[in-house]
C-alpha positions in Angstrom: 68.5 -24.1 8.8 70.4 -26.6 6.5 69.5 -26.6 2.8 68.0 -29.5 1.0 67.5 -28.8 -2.4 65.4 -32.1 -3.0 63.2 -31.1 -0.1 62.8 -27.7 -1.4 61.8 -29.0 -4.8 58.6 -30.2 -3.2 57.6 -27.3 -1.7 55.0 -24.7 -2.6 57.3 -22.2 -4.3 58.7 -24.7 -6.6 55.5 -26.2 -7.5 54.1 -23.0 -8.6 57.3 -22.4 -11.0 56.3 -25.5 -12.8 52.5 -24.9 -12.9 53.1 -21.6 -14.5 56.1 -22.6 -16.7 54.1 -25.7 -18.3 52.1 -22.6 -19.9 55.3 -21.5 -21.4 57.1 -22.0 -24.5 60.9 -22.5 -25.0 63.6 -25.1 -26.0 66.3 -25.3 -23.6 69.7 -26.2 -22.7 72.4 -23.8 -21.5 73.4 -21.5 -24.3 71.7 -19.2 -21.7 73.8 -20.9 -19.0 76.5 -21.3 -20.7 76.7 -24.8 -22.7 74.4 -27.1 -24.0 75.0 -30.9 -24.4 74.1 -32.6 -28.1 71.5 -35.1 -28.3 72.5 -38.8 -29.1 72.9 -39.1 -32.7 70.0 -41.5 -34.3 71.5 -42.5 -37.6 75.2 -42.8 -36.4 77.0 -44.3 -33.5 78.6 -40.7 -32.9 78.3 -37.1 -33.9 80.4 -34.0 -33.8 78.8 -30.8 -33.5 79.9 -26.9 -33.1 78.4 -23.5 -32.6 79.7 -20.2 -32.8 77.8 -16.8 -32.0 77.5 -13.5 -31.0 75.5 -11.6 -28.0 75.0 -8.1 -27.1 75.0 -9.1 -23.4 76.0 -12.6 -21.8 73.1 -13.5 -19.4 73.8 -16.5 -17.2 70.8 -17.3 -14.8 69.4 -13.8 -15.8 72.8 -12.0 -14.5 74.8 -10.2 -16.9 78.3 -11.7 -17.2 79.8 -9.1 -19.4 78.9 -5.8 -17.4 76.1 -5.6 -19.8 78.4 -5.5 -22.9 78.8 -8.0 -26.0 80.2 -11.4 -26.1 81.6 -13.8 -28.6 81.0 -17.5 -27.8 81.8 -20.9 -29.2 81.2 -24.7 -28.2 82.1 -28.1 -29.4 80.1 -31.7 -28.5 80.7 -34.8 -29.1 78.0 -37.4 -28.6 77.6 -41.3 -28.7 74.9 -43.3 -29.7 74.7 -44.9 -26.4 73.6 -41.8 -25.1 77.3 -40.5 -23.3 78.3 -36.9 -24.6 81.1 -34.6 -23.7 81.7 -30.8 -24.7 83.2 -27.8 -24.3 81.8 -24.1 -24.4 83.7 -20.7 -24.0 82.8 -16.8 -23.6 84.3 -13.6 -22.6 83.2 -12.2 -19.4 84.1 -9.1 -17.9 87.0 -8.5 -15.4 84.7 -6.4 -13.4 82.6 -9.4 -12.5 85.6 -11.8 -12.7 88.6 -10.1 -11.4 92.4 -10.7 -12.2 91.9 -13.2 -15.1 91.8 -13.6 -19.0 88.3 -12.4 -19.0 87.1 -15.8 -20.1 84.7 -18.5 -19.2 85.5 -21.9 -20.2 83.0 -24.7 -19.4 83.8 -28.3 -19.6 80.8 -30.9 -19.5 79.8 -34.1 -19.8 76.8 -36.8 -19.2 74.6 -39.2 -20.6 71.1 -39.3 -22.0 68.4 -41.9 -22.0 65.0 -42.5 -23.2 62.9 -43.4 -20.5 59.3 -43.5 -22.2 57.9 -42.4 -25.5 59.3 -38.8 -26.2 60.6 -38.5 -22.8 64.5 -38.3 -22.0 66.7 -38.3 -18.8 69.8 -36.5 -18.8 72.4 -36.7 -16.0 76.0 -35.0 -15.9 78.3 -32.8 -14.4 79.3 -29.0 -15.5 82.6 -27.4 -14.9 82.9 -23.5 -14.9 86.4 -22.1 -15.1 87.8 -18.8 -15.2 91.3 -19.1 -16.4 93.7 -16.8 -13.8 90.8 -15.2 -12.3 90.7 -14.5 -8.5 88.7 -12.6 -6.2 89.6 -9.3 -4.9 89.4 -8.6 -1.2 89.3 -4.8 -2.1 89.8 -3.0 -5.6 93.2 -4.1 -6.8 93.9 -6.7 -3.9 93.8 -9.9 -5.5 93.2 -13.2 -3.0 94.1 -16.8 -3.7 90.1 -17.6 -4.1 89.0 -18.8 -7.3 85.6 -18.4 -8.9 85.4 -21.8 -10.5 82.2 -23.9 -9.9 81.3 -27.4 -10.5 77.6 -28.2 -10.8 76.0 -31.8 -11.0 72.6 -32.1 -13.0 69.6 -34.0 -13.5 67.2 -33.0 -16.4 64.0 -34.5 -18.2 62.6 -33.4 -21.4 59.0 -34.4 -22.9 58.4 -32.8 -26.3 59.1 -29.2 -26.1 59.2 -29.2 -22.4 62.5 -29.5 -20.2 63.6 -29.0 -16.5 66.8 -29.2 -15.1 68.0 -29.3 -11.7 71.8 -28.2 -11.0 73.3 -28.5 -7.4 76.7 -27.4 -7.1 79.1 -29.7 -5.7 81.7 -27.0 -4.7 81.3 -23.3 -3.0 79.2 -21.7 -5.3 81.6 -19.7 -7.8 83.8 -19.2 -4.7 81.4 -18.1 -1.9 82.3 -19.5 1.6 83.1 -17.9 4.9 86.5 -16.6 4.0 85.0 -14.8 0.8 81.6 -13.5 2.0 82.7 -10.3 2.9 83.9 -9.4 -0.7 82.4 -11.9 -3.5 79.2 -9.6 -4.0 79.2 -5.9 -4.3 78.2 -5.6 -0.7 79.6 -7.6 2.2 77.5 -10.7 3.4 77.8 -12.3 6.8 79.9 -15.1 7.0 78.0 -18.5 7.1 80.0 -21.0 5.7 80.4 -23.1 2.5 77.6 -22.5 -0.1 78.1 -26.1 -1.5 74.7 -27.5 -2.3 73.3 -24.4 -4.0 70.6 -25.4 -6.6 69.1 -24.0 -9.6 66.0 -25.0 -11.3 65.6 -24.2 -15.1 62.6 -24.6 -16.6 61.7 -24.2 -20.3 59.4 -24.7 -22.9 59.2 -23.7 -27.0 56.9 -23.9 -29.8 57.2 -22.6 -33.7 55.0 -19.4 -34.6 55.2 -20.1 -38.4 57.6 -18.7 -41.2 60.5 -20.4 -39.4 60.0 -18.3 -36.1 60.5 -20.0 -32.9 59.0 -18.5 -29.5 59.9 -19.6 -26.0 59.6 -18.9 -22.2 62.3 -19.6 -19.7 61.7 -19.6 -15.6 64.3 -20.4 -13.3 64.8 -20.3 -9.5 68.4 -20.2 -7.5 68.4 -21.1 -3.9 71.9 -20.2 -2.4 72.6 -22.2 0.5 73.2 -20.6 3.7 73.1 -16.9 1.9 69.5 -16.5 1.3 69.7 -12.7 0.5 71.3 -14.2 -3.1 68.5 -16.2 -3.9 66.4 -14.9 -7.0 64.0 -16.0 -9.6 64.7 -15.1 -13.3 63.0 -15.5 -16.6 63.4 -14.9 -20.5 61.1 -14.4 -23.1 62.7 -15.2 -26.7 62.2 -15.3 -30.4 64.6 -16.7 -33.0 64.6 -17.6 -36.7 67.1 -19.3 -39.1 67.8 -17.7 -42.5 69.1 -20.2 -44.7 69.8 -17.4 -47.4 72.6 -16.0 -44.9 74.4 -19.5 -44.6 71.9 -20.8 -41.9 72.5 -18.0 -39.4 69.9 -18.2 -36.5 69.0 -14.5 -35.4 67.4 -14.1 -31.7 66.0 -11.3 -29.5 65.2 -12.0 -25.8 63.8 -10.1 -23.0 65.6 -11.1 -20.0 64.8 -9.8 -15.9 65.2 -11.1 -12.7 64.1 -10.2 -9.1 67.9 -10.3 -7.7 68.8 -7.9 -5.1 70.0 -4.9 -6.6 72.3 -4.2 -3.7 74.1 -7.2 -4.2 74.2 -8.0 -7.9 76.3 -5.3 -9.1 79.7 -4.7 -10.2 82.1 -1.8 -10.1 84.6 -0.9 -12.8 88.4 -1.4 -12.2 88.6 1.4 -9.7 85.4 0.2 -7.9 83.6 3.4 -8.5 81.2 3.0 -11.3 78.6 0.2 -10.8 76.2 -1.6 -13.0 73.2 -3.6 -11.7 73.8 -6.9 -13.5 70.0 -8.4 -13.0 68.3 -5.7 -14.4 65.3 -6.3 -17.1 67.1 -5.7 -20.7 66.9 -6.8 -24.0 69.6 -9.3 -25.6 70.3 -9.6 -29.3 72.0 -12.5 -30.8 73.3 -14.1 -33.8 74.5 -17.5 -34.0 75.5 -20.5 -36.6 75.7 -24.3 -35.8 77.7 -26.7 -37.9 
């Protein structure tokens, strides 16, 4: 059956996600998803911002990208008073998940933000995920010419502390197509064609607990076009606090989990022997600084 993310968006399961998320709390953009665009500047026609951080496990859409090991991450954003913005963000990733490359994810993104009502902002843009040198393995030690690189187009709306974002893959979803279906994931999938059009819904809401502590909840769902076994729901509960006495460092702790199929969302070591389940529930610690 042909996947239509916008039609699916109106179906009961998605509506349920919205209702649940509306009762939850988190402020959002993708530092979880890899990159976050800076908001348009109010006092100046343009603004440059940056960020650097360390996490005990880099989770993207609930799935560990670092084989449940730590990651160092940094990004830089430019935003204009007109609403236009561009940015870049990078993190180390595991060579067990992204074979034969530099062990790096490099994101490039840009878009436009527009205030559509009092306190309501619309954000549209595109985000490219690039894995320099990385190529899928047909078998351990047997690289192919197939890349993991992916491009999403997205539309988001934020209203106060609530945000919702729908991302749709404009390319094969991280290299998944008929050619790679047999080896793109831990267990082989039947060849069903291109996964272009895969969609991810990201819902967030956040609030302050007092004493500078922020709390939040994230709820997301991934629909993988033509490869429904890969679809799953992810969630995150988080707490964070900025400490001025430590140079403005922000410390965070999050409980992250998914219902992703464990047989598929695994990665083995270089020899293809020792496997780790990448979507299991886990605690992620982090420290970051914006400048």
